[in-house]
N, C-alpha and C positions, 0 to 999 in steps of 0.2 A: 563570792565570788564560786560558780559552778566549777567539780570537777568531773561533769558529765564528757563521756568519750564517745559517745554515741557517733555514728556518720551523720545523723540528721542533726548534731551539736556541732559537730565541723565546722570549720571554715577555711582548713586546709585543704589543697584539692591533690584528689586520691590522683596515684600512678596511674596512667593510660598502658593499660595492654594491648601488644600488637596485634591487630586482628588474624584469629590463626587461618595458616595457608586454607586454601579450598583443596577438600577432596579432588581426586586426579580424574574422577569419573563424573564430576560435576563441572570440570573444567572440558573435558570430551565430549558430555549431553548439551553443553550450551553450542560448543563450535557445531556437533551438526545439525543442530536447529538452527541456526544459523546458517548451513550449506542449505538445508531443507527452504527456508524462506528466501533465500536468495534466487533457487530454485523454482519457487513457486513464484516469485517474481517475474521471473523472466518469462514463464511461462503466461502470465497473465499480460505482460507485453506484448506478447506474440500474439495474443490472442486479440487485445485491441486495435494493431495495427493490422490482422487479417479482417477482422469485422469493419472496422474503417475503411478499407478496399473495397469489400461486398457492397458496404453502400453506397460508396462512391458508384460503385457499377449499377447499381437499384437506380440511385439518382439519374445516372445519363438515362437509363435505360427507362424510366418517367417521362424524363425530358422529350423524348425521341416520341414514345408514344402520345406525348400530349400535343404535339408539336405536329404531328398525323393524322389526330382526331379535329383539332381543329379547321387543317386543311379540309379535309374530308367534309365538314360542313359549310364551309365558305359556298355561295352561290356564284354561278357565271352572271352579267350583268349579259342580258340579249339587248341588242340596241336595233 
């Protein structure tokens, strides 16, 4: 029989120590980062909405120009 008491030879589970409480500055840093990310997300969503609105206006303007150009190239039938 072996009397080896090294951790590698031990089959008994070792007690697990609870995780130490995270420092307060770390928690505050995460909260601050979360706030910054939420603000960036809000700004991005607003920019997307603005760009979609501009795109819709540009598409309407383009359709109007295309329609006007089509009418100006039509020839009248002379009877």
